[in-house]
N, C-alpha and C positions, 0 to 999 in steps of 0.2 A: 360524263357530260354535265351532270348536275353540279359537280365540283367546279368545272370550268365556268358554268353559267353564274354560280354564286360569286366566284372570284371576280368575274368580269363585271357583275352587277355592282360589287363594292368598288371596283377600280374606276368604273366609268362615271366619274362625278366631278368634272371641272373645266377650267379655262385660264388665259393670261392677260397682261397689260403693258402698254407702251409708255414708258417714261425713261428718262436718262438715269441709268445706273442705280440710283437710290431715291426712294420716296421720302420726303419729309412728312411724316404721318400727322403731325399736329401743327396747325398754324398758330403762332403765338402773337400776342400783342394786338389782336384785332378788336376794334371797337365797332360793333355792328349797329347800323341804323335801326331804330325802333320803328316798326311799321304796324298799322292796324288795317284790317279789312272790314268794310261795312257794306250794308245793303241799302240802296236808296229808298227813302220812304215812299216814293211814288212809282216804284218799279211795278209794271203790269203783271209780272210773273215772279213768284217768290218761292215756290215749292222746290223746283230743281235748283234754283239760284242759291238756296240755303246749303245744298250739297256742294255746289261749286265753291261757295265761300269757304267751307271746311277744307276742301281739297286744295284750293289756292293757298290757304293759310299753311297747310301741311307742306306743300311744295316749297314755299318761301323759307320755312323753317329747315327743311331737309337740305336746301341749297347750301346752308352754312353761311349765307351772306347777309341775312336779316335776322333781327330779334323781333319775333312776332308777338305783339301785345294784344290784350283783350280790352275792349272798351264798349260802353253802351251808346256812344255817340252815333247819331244818324242825321242825315239831311237829304234833301231832294237831289235828284241826279244833276240838275243844273244849278244847285245851290252851292254854298261855300262851307268848307269844313270849319269846325270850331277851333280857332287859333289857340285857345287856352290849352289844347292838347299838348302844346309845347312845354307846359308846366309839368307834365307827366313824363317828359323826355321823349315823347312821340314826335318824330319829324316827318314821317311819311304816312299818307292815308290813301287807300284804294277804295273807291266807291263803285259799287256794282249795280247794274240794272240788266234786265233781260226781257225779251219778248218772243212770242211764237208768231211766226209769219203765216200768211194764208196758205202758202205752198208746202208747209210742214217744216220749214227750216226753223232752227232755234238759234237766236243771236244773243251772245253775251256782250254787254257794253261796259267798258271800263274807263275810269278816269283816275289818274295818279296825281296826287298833290304832294308837293314838297313844301312843308310849312316854313322851312328856312329860306325858301325862295320868294316868299311874300315881300313885295317891295312896291309901295304906292307910287314912288317916284318913277319906276320903270313901267308902271301900268299893270303889273301882275299883282292884283289885290287878293287873289284866291290861292295862289301857289300852284295852279294847274300846270303840269309840265308834260303830261302825256295822256293822250286819249286814243283808244283803239277798240274796234269791235271784232268779235270772233264768231263765226257761224258754222254750224254743222247741220247736215240734212238728217242726221239720226240723233235724236235727243238722248237716247240711251248712252251715247258716247260723250256725254256732258263733261266727264272728267278731263277729256283732252282739251276742252276749252280752258279749263283751269290750268292745265300744264302749259298750254301755249301762252296764256296770260303771264304766268310766272316767268317763263323764258323771256318774254318781251320786256318785262320790268327789269329782270336781271341784266339783259343786254343793254337797256337804257343806261344803267350805271356802269357798264363796261366791266362787270364782274366776270370771273371765270365761267365758261359756258356750262349751262345745265340742259343743253339740247337733248341729252339722253332721256329726259323726262317725257318727251313726245314720241318715243319709240314704243313699238309693240314688244311684248315678250311672248314667246311661244313655249308651251309646256304640255307635258303629258300627265294625265290624272287617272289614277286607278279608279275603276268603277265596278269592281267585283272580280271574281276569279276569271283569269284570262280575258279581262276587259279593261281597256284603257283608252280614253278619248284624248284627242289633241285639241288644245284651246289656244286662243290668242287673248291678250288683255293688256292693260296698262301696267306699269311697274307696281302700282299699289293694289292691283287686283280689284279695283273698284269696278272696272269694266272687264267682262269676260264673255267670250263667245266660242262655241265649239266649231271646229273646222274639219275634224275627222272623227267619225263615230263608228261603232260596230266592231267587235272583236278586239284584238290586242294590237295597239299602235303605240310605239314608244320611240324614244331618242329623237325628238324633232330638232331640226337645225335650220336656221335661216339660210336660204340659198343665194340671196342677193341683198345688197345694201338698201334697196328700195322696199324690202320686206313684202314682196309680192308672192314669192314662192318659198317652199320649205322642202327639205328632205326629211324623211322619217322611215322607220323600220316597221313593216307590217308583218304580222304573223298570221295573216288571213289567206295566204297562198300555200302551195305545197311545201315551200321552203321559206325561211325568213327572207323577206324581199325589201330592198331599198327603193323607195318611191319618191319621185319629185312631183309636188303638187302646187299648182297655182291656186292660191286661196280665194282669188277673185272670180276667175272664169271657170274654175274647177277642172281645168285640163290636167291630165295625169300622165306620167311617164315612168316606166319601170327602168331603173338604172342597172340593177344586178340582183342576183339571189345567191345564197350560200347556205350550206349546212351550218348548224350551230349558231355561233354569235355573228351578228351583222349590225353595223351602225356607222353612220357618218359622224366623225368627231370634230372635223374642222373643214373650213372652206378657205381657199386662198383669197388674198385681197381682191383680185380681179375676177374671182368666181370660176376660174378655168380649171382649178385642181381641187380634188377632195382628198382628205385623209380618211380612209375607211378601215375599220376593224372587221375582218372576215375570217371564217374558219373553213376554207375549202378542203383542208386535209385533216380536219377534226380538232385543231387547236387554234386559238385566235392569234392572228398576225396582223401587221399594219401594212396597208397597200396605198400607193399613190395613184389616184384615178384621174385620167385626163378627160374632162367633160367633152371636149371637141372631137377627139378621136375615139372616145368610148373604150379606151384601153386602160389596163391597170398593171402595175408592177409592185412587187413586194419591196418595202423599204426598211422593215424591221421585223424581227422574228427569228426563230431558229428551233431546232429539234428540242422538244421538252420545255420550251419557254412559252409563257403566255405574255404577249405584248398587246396592249390596248391603249385607246384614248389619245392617239397622236394629235399634237397641236403644232401649227407652224410658228416658228420664231425666226429672228434675224432676217427679216424681209423675205420670208417664205423659203429661205435657203436651207434651214435646219428644222428639225422637229424635236419636241420633247414628248415623252410618253411614259406610261407606267408598265413595268415589267417585273416578273418574279425570278429573273435569271440569277439572282443571288440568294434565292430561297424565300424571300419575302417581297411583297410589292413595294417598289421604290421608283423614283423618278430618274430618268436618263435622258441624255441629249445625244443626237446623232445628226451629222450633216447628210443631206439627201444625196445618195449616190456613193456614200462611204460606208464601210463596215465598222469603222471605229466608233465606239460608244463611250460616253463619259457619264459617270454617276453625278447627279446634280444635288442630291439631298443626303445629308448624314445625320438626319434627325428622325428618331423613332424607327421601329421595325415594320411599320405598316403605313405607307404613304399611298393612299388608294385612288387618288384622282388628281388631275392637273389641268391648268388652263393657262393661256399665255396671251400677251399683247406686247409686241415688240420685243424688248429685252427682259421683261419682267414676267415672273411666274408666280402663280398662287397654287398651292396644293393643299389637299385635305389629309390630315395626319391623325392617327390614333396615338395620342401621347403615351409615353412609356409608363407614366404613373397611372394610366387608365387602361392598360392593356386588356384587363379582364372586363372592363366596363363597355359602355356604348358611347363614348365621348370622342368625337372627331372635331378637330379644330382646324381653322384655316391659317396658313402661313404665307408670307410674301418673301420671295427671294429674287435675285437678278442673275441673269446668265453671265454677268461680267464682274460681280463682286460676291463676297461671302456673307453679306448682310442677311440676317434672318429676322423677320418681323411677324410677331403673332397678332392675328386680326380678331380672333374670337376666343372665348374663354371656357365655354361649357356647352354641352349638348351635342347633337349630331348635325354638323354643318358641312354641306357638300355642294357640288355643282357650281363653283364660283365662276362668274363671267365678268370680265372687265367692260366698262363703258368704252366707247371709241376713243375718248380722250385719256383713258387710263386713270381717271381720278375717282371713279366709283366702282364698286363691286356688287354684283347681284349674286345671291346664293340661296340655297334651300336649307332651312332649319326644320328638322323632323322631330316631333315630340309624340311618342306613341304612334297612333294611326293617323295623325294629322300633320299637316305641313304649313309652313309659313315662308313667304318670300322675304329675304333679308336684303337690305341695302347698307353698304358700308361706304361712308364718305371719307376716303383715305386722308385727305389733307386736314380734316376737321375733327378727327377722332370721334365720329358720330356713327351710330348704327341704328337702324329702324327695322321693325318686323311688321309684315302684313299677312295675317293668317288666312288660309283657305279653309273655312269652317267645314269640318267633317270629311275632308278629302286629303288624300296623300299624293303629293307630286312625285312623279317618277324621274323626270329630268326637265331641264329648262334651258332656253337660249334667249339671248338679248339681241 
């Protein structure tokens, strides 16, 4: 059983993305507008606002659509930006102000100036092109005001969507022997909140697109138990239990079907669970095989999963209802996790030149071509998750006993790390 658990722990680390056939990993020939973020000299609140400024600057840089510059320029909220900034190549200025309201709400006020839009003849003498406020009832969630502002600015210029920045991530964090809490947070881990505590709780998975409910595995019952939890009203429902391994690895687009790894006969197999009828059927597995980590692909008609049926963990594809299995990856002898979105797959692989080391890297392939794209170069990189638009990848990088959340912007050849100080992340979902 220990062997199975260790094998499954290594294999259960991933997710996929939806783009047509092949991803152009690097956008070439782009001239990015230079933008600067400032705080209004007369803002009544500046403590939290300084943190918002940093997060907003980071968001704009991570988007890949702006060249974020630094400047000492400042002016009042209703004032005008210094037009001489154009001499430094700066064309965009965001001026921020904020206030705490009597009811406890915190409001971020933003003004976007396009210095190239200044035209005295048209009456636009300041270059103001966009003004918008963002409010939260919980000031501790200030980072989401920054995310919303970045998304709004990005949308104004009709750049490719970065709406994923406003999504929660859900992740399990080890907190001692047989102790793991489940938390939600923003992608940069600036905001974090525990939603499940006490005992061993692992493998969280969002149950709906609205991010109101999660599935997770609890080891606080007589057997490993799959639980569905509404993180807002705290209502809880037991889905099923099983001896040995148990985890929900994927949810269908409409939320009506789950792919579950369970061990009712002592070895992990993959089951398709119907949420409405509360019934399950085995869709992958066999005598002596360990099959885990199923992911829906091809409009939920097929699955990809990890199996040791050839002696080493590798990635396979199978149509639901069929017994025919296709090997997907011919790279390395240890491909221990997989994730999908549409036709594209990302898997975590122990490279052949690092077989004796602890280096796992991420690779992108398609179910329709033989293209193979390496996404990381060193370290232990696991649990990849695609953004809904398939243009970004979330993953966990582990260094020693600590973890960081990584973001890969596929089309811009950029990656970013956000460490979780002193903690190790067990698994994550976007």
